[in-house]
C-alpha positions as CSV (number, residue, x, y, z in Angstrom):
1,M,0.1,0.1,0.0
2,I,1.1,3.6,-1.0
3,E,0.2,6.6,1.0
4,I,1.2,10.1,-0.5
5,T,0.8,13.4,1.9
6,P,-1.0,16.6,0.6
7,S,2.3,18.3,-0.2
8,V,3.1,15.5,-2.6
9,K,-0.5,15.7,-4.5
10,E,0.2,19.5,-4.8
11,Q,3.9,19.0,-6.3
12,L,2.5,16.3,-8.8
13,D,-0.3,18.6,-9.6
14,N,2.3,21.6,-10.5
15,H,4.3,19.0,-12.1
16,F,1.5,17.7,-14.3
17,Q,-0.1,20.7,-14.9
18,G,-0.7,20.8,-18.7
19,K,1.0,17.5,-19.5
20,A,0.2,13.9,-19.8
21,Q,0.4,11.8,-16.7
22,S,2.6,8.9,-16.8
23,P,2.3,6.0,-13.9
24,I,4.6,6.9,-11.0
25,R,7.0,4.1,-10.3
26,V,8.5,3.5,-6.8
27,H,11.6,1.4,-7.2
28,L,15.1,1.0,-5.4
29,A,17.8,3.4,-7.0
30,A,21.6,3.0,-6.4
31,G,23.0,5.9,-4.2
32,C,25.4,6.6,-1.6
33,G,25.4,4.2,1.0
34,G,23.3,1.6,-0.7
35,E,20.1,1.4,-2.8
36,R,17.3,3.5,-1.4
37,L,13.3,3.8,-2.2
38,S,12.9,6.5,-5.3
39,L,10.5,7.6,-8.0
40,A,10.7,7.5,-11.4
41,L,8.0,8.1,-14.5
42,D,7.6,4.6,-16.1
43,T,5.2,2.3,-17.6
44,E,3.0,-0.4,-15.8
45,Q,4.7,-3.9,-16.2
46,E,3.0,-7.2,-15.5
47,T,5.0,-7.7,-12.6
48,D,3.4,-4.6,-10.8
49,L,1.0,-3.7,-8.3
50,V,-1.0,-0.6,-9.2
51,Q,-2.7,2.1,-7.1
52,E,-4.4,5.0,-7.8
53,I,-4.2,7.7,-5.5
54,S,-5.7,11.3,-5.7
55,G,-5.8,10.9,-9.7
56,Y,-2.3,9.3,-10.1
57,T,-1.3,6.1,-10.8
58,F,1.4,4.8,-8.9
59,V,3.1,1.1,-9.9
60,V,5.5,-1.1,-7.8
61,D,6.9,-4.5,-8.5
62,K,5.0,-7.0,-6.6
63,E,7.9,-8.6,-4.7
64,L,9.5,-5.1,-3.8
65,S,5.8,-4.4,-2.5
66,Q,5.9,-7.4,0.0
67,N,9.5,-6.7,1.0
68,A,8.7,-3.2,1.8
69,G,5.4,-3.1,3.2
70,A,3.6,0.2,3.5
71,I,5.2,3.0,1.6
72,K,4.8,6.8,2.4
73,I,5.8,9.4,0.1
74,D,6.6,12.6,1.5
75,M,8.1,15.8,0.4
76,T,11.3,17.6,2.2
77,P,13.0,20.8,1.2
78,Y,15.3,18.4,-1.4
79,G,12.4,16.6,-3.1
80,F,10.4,13.7,-2.4
81,A,11.1,11.5,0.3
82,V,10.1,7.6,-0.1
83,S,10.0,5.3,3.0
84,S,8.8,1.7,3.6
85,E,7.6,0.2,6.8
86,V,10.1,-2.5,6.7
87,P,13.6,-1.2,5.5
88,V,15.0,-2.1,2.3
89,G,18.1,-1.6,0.3
90,G,20.3,-0.3,2.7
91,G,23.8,0.0,3.4
92,G,27.1,-0.7,1.8
93,G,29.5,2.3,1.7
94,G,31.5,1.8,-1.5
95,C,33.7,4.3,-2.6
96,G,33.0,4.2,-6.4
97,G,31.6,7.6,-7.0
98,G,31.4,11.4,-6.0
99,C,30.3,10.5,-2.7
100,S,31.7,12.0,0.4
101,S,31.4,9.0,2.4
102,C,35.0,7.9,1.7
């Protein structure tokens, strides 16, 4: 199950104003310190769970959804923040990119 805050809906309304809507995918993205939940515009796949929320279509891989539990999307001063009931992805502080954690 995915939950969005009112500030997320407002941001999506502003972004898609006058534009065609695409499904919004919740997925694991690589980053500093390991994988984390993130958002991307994408298409619906056969292996996805699909949820309509406030006029927007959210998709998430069924396996990821089972592993993550409830997913919440909120806004921060830096953009969207995606969290889950059960932590997914996680740590491996690799030293391969421009991350300052090394």
